[in-house]
C-alpha positions as CSV (number, residue, x, y, z in Angstrom):
1,M,57.0,26.2,63.0
2,V,57.9,29.2,60.8
3,E,61.2,31.2,61.6
4,Q,62.1,34.7,60.3
5,L,65.3,34.8,58.2
6,G,67.1,38.0,57.5
7,A,66.4,41.4,57.0
8,A,64.3,40.6,53.9
9,G,61.9,39.0,55.7
10,R,62.0,35.8,54.3
11,Q,60.6,32.9,56.0
12,R,61.6,29.1,56.2
13,V,59.2,26.5,57.0
14,E,61.0,23.9,59.4
15,P,60.7,20.3,57.9
16,A,58.9,17.7,59.9
17,V,57.4,14.1,59.4
18,Y,54.2,12.7,60.3
19,R,53.7,8.8,60.2
20,Q,50.3,7.8,59.2
21,E,50.1,4.0,60.2
22,F,46.9,1.7,60.4
23,T,45.7,-1.8,60.2
24,V,42.8,-3.1,58.2
25,H,41.8,-6.2,59.1
26,Y,40.2,-8.7,56.6
27,S,38.1,-12.0,57.0
28,Y,35.6,-13.6,54.5
29,P,33.7,-17.2,54.4
30,V,34.4,-19.4,51.8
31,Y,31.7,-21.7,51.8
32,F,31.3,-25.4,50.5
33,T,27.8,-26.3,49.2
34,E,25.2,-27.9,47.0
35,D,22.4,-26.0,44.9
36,A,23.4,-22.5,46.4
37,L,20.5,-21.0,44.6
38,A,17.7,-23.4,45.9
39,P,15.6,-21.4,48.2
40,A,16.1,-24.3,50.9
41,N,19.8,-23.3,51.1
42,P,20.3,-20.3,53.4
43,V,24.1,-19.9,52.6
44,L,23.6,-16.9,49.9
45,L,21.4,-15.3,52.5
46,E,23.7,-15.9,55.4
47,A,26.8,-14.8,53.4
48,V,25.0,-11.2,52.4
49,S,23.7,-10.8,55.9
50,R,26.2,-12.1,58.4
51,N,27.3,-8.6,59.8
52,E,23.8,-7.1,59.4
53,P,21.3,-9.5,59.8
54,A,18.4,-7.1,60.2
55,R,19.1,-4.9,57.1
56,R,17.4,-5.5,53.6
57,H,20.3,-5.9,51.2
58,R,20.4,-5.0,47.6
59,L,22.1,-7.0,44.9
60,A,23.3,-6.4,41.5
61,V,23.7,-9.9,39.9
62,F,25.8,-11.0,37.1
63,L,26.0,-14.4,35.4
64,D,28.7,-16.0,33.0
65,Q,26.9,-16.3,29.6
66,D,28.6,-20.1,29.4
67,V,27.4,-20.9,32.8
68,A,23.7,-19.6,31.9
69,A,23.7,-21.1,28.6
70,A,24.7,-24.4,30.4
71,A,21.9,-24.3,33.2
72,P,18.9,-23.0,31.6
73,G,16.6,-21.0,34.0
74,L,19.5,-19.7,35.8
75,A,18.4,-16.1,36.1
76,R,14.8,-17.1,37.3
77,R,16.6,-18.8,40.0
78,V,18.2,-16.1,41.1
79,E,15.2,-13.9,41.3
80,D,13.4,-16.7,43.0
81,Y,16.0,-16.9,45.7
82,A,15.6,-13.1,46.6
83,A,11.9,-13.4,46.1
84,A,11.9,-16.3,48.8
85,Y,13.6,-13.7,51.1
86,P,12.1,-10.5,50.8
87,E,12.6,-8.9,54.1
88,S,16.3,-9.6,53.3
89,L,17.3,-9.5,49.8
90,E,16.5,-7.1,47.1
91,L,17.5,-7.6,43.5
92,A,18.7,-4.1,41.9
93,G,17.8,-5.3,38.7
94,P,17.4,-8.4,36.7
95,P,20.4,-10.6,36.3
96,I,22.6,-9.3,33.7
97,E,24.9,-11.8,31.6
98,V,28.3,-11.2,30.8
99,P,30.7,-13.1,28.4
100,G,32.7,-15.7,29.9
101,G,36.1,-17.2,29.1
102,E,39.6,-15.6,28.7
103,P,38.2,-13.5,25.8
104,V,36.1,-11.2,28.6
105,K,39.3,-9.9,29.9
106,N,40.5,-8.5,26.5
107,D,37.5,-6.4,26.0
108,P,38.8,-2.9,26.9
109,A,35.3,-1.4,26.9
110,L,33.6,-4.2,29.2
111,I,34.8,-2.4,32.6
112,D,33.0,0.7,31.6
113,R,29.9,-1.2,30.4
114,L,29.9,-3.0,33.9
115,V,30.4,0.1,36.0
116,Q,27.7,1.7,33.8
117,R,25.0,-0.8,34.7
118,L,26.0,-0.4,38.5
119,V,25.3,3.2,37.9
120,D,22.0,2.4,36.0
121,F,21.3,0.1,39.3
122,G,21.8,2.8,41.5
123,V,24.4,0.4,43.7
124,D,26.2,2.0,46.2
125,R,28.7,0.9,48.5
126,H,26.1,-0.8,50.9
127,S,25.0,-2.8,48.2
128,F,26.4,-6.3,47.0
129,V,27.7,-7.4,43.5
130,V,27.1,-11.0,43.1
131,A,29.3,-12.8,40.0
132,V,28.2,-16.3,39.0
133,G,30.8,-17.5,36.4
134,G,34.2,-19.0,35.9
135,G,37.2,-17.4,36.9
136,A,37.9,-14.9,34.0
137,M,34.5,-13.4,34.3
138,L,34.6,-13.4,38.2
139,D,37.9,-11.3,37.4
140,A,36.6,-8.8,35.1
141,V,33.2,-8.4,37.1
142,G,35.4,-8.3,40.5
143,Y,37.7,-5.6,39.0
144,A,34.4,-3.4,38.2
145,A,33.3,-4.1,41.5
146,A,36.6,-2.6,43.2
147,I,36.9,0.5,41.0
148,A,32.9,1.5,41.4
149,H,32.5,3.9,44.1
150,R,36.1,2.8,45.4
151,G,34.9,-0.5,46.3
152,V,31.5,-2.2,46.3
153,R,30.8,-5.6,48.4
154,L,31.8,-8.4,45.8
155,I,30.3,-12.2,46.5
156,R,32.2,-14.8,44.1
157,M,29.9,-17.9,43.1
158,P,32.8,-19.5,41.0
159,T,31.4,-22.4,38.5
160,T,34.6,-23.9,37.4
161,V,37.1,-26.2,39.2
162,L,40.0,-23.6,38.4
163,A,38.0,-21.0,40.0
164,Q,36.7,-23.0,43.0
165,N,40.3,-24.2,44.0
166,D,42.4,-21.2,43.4
167,S,41.2,-17.8,41.8
168,G,37.8,-17.6,43.2
169,V,39.0,-17.7,46.9
170,G,41.7,-15.2,46.4
171,V,42.5,-11.4,46.6
172,K,43.0,-10.3,43.0
173,A,41.1,-9.0,40.5
174,G,42.2,-7.6,37.1
175,V,42.0,-8.0,33.1
176,N,44.7,-8.1,30.3
177,A,45.4,-4.6,28.6
178,H,48.3,-3.5,26.2
179,G,48.9,-7.3,25.2
180,V,49.7,-8.4,29.0
181,K,47.9,-10.8,30.9
182,N,46.2,-9.1,34.1
183,M,48.0,-5.7,33.5
184,V,45.3,-3.8,35.2
185,G,43.4,-4.8,38.4
186,S,43.3,-4.6,42.2
187,F,43.6,-6.5,45.4
188,A,40.3,-6.4,46.7
189,P,39.3,-9.3,48.9
190,P,35.7,-10.5,48.3
191,F,33.1,-10.4,51.0
192,A,32.3,-13.9,50.7
193,V,32.8,-16.9,48.4
194,I,30.3,-19.4,47.7
195,N,31.8,-22.8,45.9
196,D,28.6,-24.7,44.6
197,A,29.7,-28.2,43.4
198,R,26.4,-28.7,41.4
199,F,27.8,-26.1,39.1
200,L,30.8,-28.4,38.2
201,E,28.0,-30.5,36.3
202,T,27.6,-27.9,33.7
203,L,31.3,-28.0,32.5
204,S,32.8,-30.0,29.7
205,A,35.5,-32.7,30.1
206,R,38.1,-30.2,29.0
207,D,37.1,-27.4,31.5
208,R,36.8,-29.8,34.3
209,R,40.2,-31.1,33.7
210,A,42.1,-27.6,33.4
211,G,41.6,-26.9,36.9
212,M,43.2,-29.7,38.3
213,S,46.6,-28.4,37.1
214,E,46.6,-25.8,40.0
215,A,46.0,-28.6,42.7
216,I,49.1,-30.2,41.2
217,K,50.8,-27.0,41.4
218,V,49.8,-26.2,45.2
219,A,50.6,-29.8,46.3
220,L,54.2,-29.6,44.6
221,I,55.4,-26.3,46.3
222,R,53.4,-27.0,49.6
223,D,52.3,-30.7,50.1
224,G,53.9,-33.6,49.5
225,A,51.1,-35.7,51.1
226,F,48.7,-34.2,48.8
227,F,50.7,-34.7,45.8
228,L,50.7,-38.3,46.9
229,W,47.2,-38.3,47.2
230,L,46.8,-36.9,43.9
231,E,48.9,-39.3,42.4
232,R,47.1,-42.2,44.0
233,N,43.5,-40.6,43.0
234,A,44.4,-39.7,39.2
235,E,42.3,-42.2,37.8
236,A,39.3,-41.3,39.8
237,L,40.1,-37.5,39.1
238,A,40.2,-38.3,35.3
239,A,36.8,-39.8,35.4
240,F,35.7,-37.0,37.5
241,R,34.3,-38.9,40.3
242,A,32.6,-36.4,42.7
243,P,33.4,-37.5,45.8
244,E,37.3,-37.0,45.1
245,V,36.8,-33.9,43.0
246,A,35.1,-32.5,46.0
247,W,38.0,-33.2,48.4
248,M,40.8,-32.3,45.5
249,I,39.0,-29.1,45.4
250,R,38.7,-28.2,49.2
251,R,42.3,-29.1,49.9
252,C,43.7,-27.3,46.9
253,A,41.5,-23.9,48.0
254,E,42.8,-24.5,51.7
255,L,46.3,-24.5,50.9
256,H,45.8,-21.4,48.4
257,M,44.1,-19.6,51.7
258,Q,46.8,-20.5,53.7
259,Q,49.4,-18.7,51.5
260,I,47.7,-15.9,51.2
261,A,47.0,-15.5,54.9
262,K,50.3,-16.8,56.3
263,G,52.7,-16.1,53.4
264,G,53.3,-12.9,54.7
265,D,52.6,-10.7,51.6
266,P,48.9,-11.3,50.4
267,F,48.9,-8.2,48.3
268,E,52.3,-9.0,46.4
269,T,54.1,-6.0,47.6
270,G,57.7,-8.0,47.4
271,S,58.7,-9.8,44.0
272,A,58.2,-13.4,45.3
273,R,55.0,-15.2,44.0
274,P,55.4,-18.8,45.2
275,L,51.5,-19.7,44.0
276,D,52.8,-18.9,40.5
277,F,54.7,-21.9,40.3
278,G,54.9,-22.6,36.4
279,H,53.0,-19.6,35.6
280,W,55.8,-17.6,33.9
281,A,55.6,-20.1,30.8
282,A,51.8,-20.5,31.1
283,H,51.2,-16.9,30.8
284,K,53.2,-16.7,27.8
285,L,51.8,-19.7,26.2
286,E,48.3,-18.4,26.5
287,S,49.1,-15.2,24.7
288,L,51.3,-17.2,22.1
289,T,48.4,-19.6,21.5
290,Q,45.9,-16.3,21.2
291,F,44.5,-18.3,24.4
292,R,43.5,-21.4,22.3
293,L,45.3,-23.2,25.5
294,R,42.9,-22.7,28.6
295,H,44.7,-21.3,31.6
296,G,44.7,-24.6,33.5
297,E,46.5,-26.3,30.2
298,A,48.9,-24.0,29.9
299,V,49.8,-24.3,33.8
300,A,50.1,-27.9,33.3
301,I,52.9,-27.6,30.6
302,G,54.3,-24.6,32.7
303,L,54.5,-27.0,35.6
304,A,56.2,-29.9,33.6
305,L,58.5,-27.5,32.1
306,D,59.8,-26.1,35.4
307,T,59.9,-29.3,37.4
308,R,62.3,-30.4,34.6
309,Y,64.2,-27.2,35.0
310,S,64.3,-28.2,38.5
311,V,66.0,-31.7,37.6
312,L,68.8,-30.2,35.3
313,A,69.4,-27.2,37.8
314,G,70.6,-30.2,40.6
315,M,67.6,-29.1,42.6
316,L,65.3,-31.8,42.5
317,S,65.9,-35.4,42.4
318,D,66.4,-37.1,38.5
319,G,63.1,-39.0,38.1
320,E,60.7,-36.7,40.0
321,D,60.3,-34.9,36.6
322,E,59.0,-38.1,35.1
323,R,56.6,-38.5,38.2
324,V,55.0,-35.4,37.9
325,C,54.3,-35.6,34.2
326,R,52.8,-39.1,34.5
327,V,50.4,-37.5,37.0
328,L,49.5,-34.6,34.8
329,E,49.1,-36.9,31.9
330,A,47.0,-39.6,33.7
331,L,44.8,-36.6,34.6
332,G,44.3,-36.1,30.7
333,F,46.8,-33.1,29.9
334,R,49.2,-33.0,27.1
335,L,52.3,-31.4,28.1
336,W,53.2,-29.9,24.8
337,D,52.3,-27.2,22.5
338,D,54.3,-26.0,19.4
339,A,54.0,-22.7,20.6
340,L,56.9,-23.8,23.3
341,A,59.5,-24.0,20.0
342,A,58.6,-20.7,18.2
343,E,61.5,-18.6,17.9
344,E,62.2,-14.6,17.2
345,P,63.9,-13.8,14.1
346,T,67.1,-13.9,16.3
347,G,66.7,-17.3,17.3
348,E,65.4,-16.7,21.2
349,L,62.4,-18.8,22.1
350,K,59.7,-16.6,22.3
351,V,58.3,-18.4,25.3
352,L,61.4,-16.8,27.2
353,R,59.6,-13.1,26.7
354,G,57.4,-14.6,29.6
355,L,60.4,-14.4,32.1
356,R,60.9,-10.7,31.4
357,E,57.2,-10.1,31.4
358,F,56.9,-12.0,34.7
359,R,60.0,-9.8,36.4
360,E,58.2,-6.5,35.1
361,H,55.0,-7.4,36.5
362,L,56.3,-8.1,39.8
363,G,58.3,-4.9,39.6
364,G,61.6,-6.2,40.9
365,E,63.9,-8.7,40.6
366,L,63.3,-11.9,38.9
367,T,61.8,-14.4,41.5
368,V,60.6,-17.6,40.3
369,T,59.5,-20.8,42.3
370,L,60.9,-23.9,41.6
371,L,61.1,-27.3,43.1
372,S,63.7,-28.4,45.9
373,G,61.6,-31.8,46.4
374,I,58.2,-32.7,46.3
375,G,56.0,-30.5,48.3
376,R,59.2,-27.9,48.2
377,G,59.1,-24.8,46.7
378,E,62.3,-22.8,46.5
379,E,62.9,-19.3,45.0
380,V,65.4,-18.6,42.5
381,H,66.5,-15.2,41.0
382,E,67.6,-16.3,37.2
383,M,66.9,-19.1,34.8
384,E,69.3,-19.9,32.2
385,A,68.0,-19.7,28.6
386,E,69.8,-22.8,27.8
387,R,68.8,-24.9,30.2
388,V,65.0,-23.9,29.4
389,R,65.6,-24.8,25.9
390,A,67.1,-27.9,27.1
391,A,63.8,-28.5,29.5
392,I,61.6,-27.8,26.3
393,A,63.6,-30.2,24.3
394,W,62.8,-33.1,27.0
395,L,59.2,-32.3,26.8
396,A,59.5,-32.6,23.1
397,E,60.9,-36.0,23.0
398,R,58.4,-37.2,25.8
399,D,55.5,-36.0,23.5
400,R,56.8,-37.8,20.5
401,S,57.6,-41.0,22.6
402,P,54.8,-40.8,25.3
403,C,55.6,-44.4,26.3
404,A,59.4,-43.7,26.7
């Protein structure tokens, strides 16, 4: 309403507030299968066509270079799969190889190149981006898909333990920028996720092992029975026995999915990130070592550090820290890196910068998950520097005397 005010004819617009409110429902399947690119396997076709079965769908396929090198003929298998279903699938262009590993997230020009590929292929919002690779590559391609046309439908095919049991089933995508891990990115749920167990056979022992730390993490904060199972089956997991590895991946993925769907904050609008237990130190260790440490290796150290801190803080029973460390070591992790002891000129531990960066990334007060029991995570809002230093000293002593 506009009102006349005074002889000068000045007008005033009456204040008003209109509230816009709507709900968006997200739902996506996570498949567990083998040989997903064999024409006889209908999973990829089902994932693409499930909402529009009568339509012919265009796919832009990106392959992790490391996976393509370890699985010769991968691009041809993609082409043969599409050719087996000509009425339903059409490749927008030949599969494109993308660098894999954490360095792919440190290339500031990569996202522009990926988006340009989508432009070249004529990809629109009714097309699909299919990403086949490890977690870092999925992050980069997923971010490009999220910003192209304000969101192109993404199908992830994770090829590592870490991606199949954790990041690949989640709702985030992003890359590193300005020296900060995952500084730019998007919350963009995938259209579908296809976990193909056969891809795990292309991994080195180191990369297979690295992803297991996320299973330990989610068990420690959410499922004590799962931790007990991991403890009892550590030898089989360290030997990469297929049945145990497959069950570990499925249970870990299930727990991550439950947290995202039922944890109350899937897009992390608050300051709590329970799934990042052990990660404040892990993220910093990755950058301090210039990513010499794999993400999962850094997470294993971060878990050991925060578990010991939980004991020192009186939250967790004495001896449970040693129990957790023994399981991690049984899986093959070393729970020490010299970067833990690196200091600033002021004498402050460099790894403590990870706490500040963690708080800044959350955009609010510091919220860190620690342990009040095996299977029980508890949020705290501060960590004492001297107690962190004491936990690090404990890890250093264990590393010098591993049988102690």
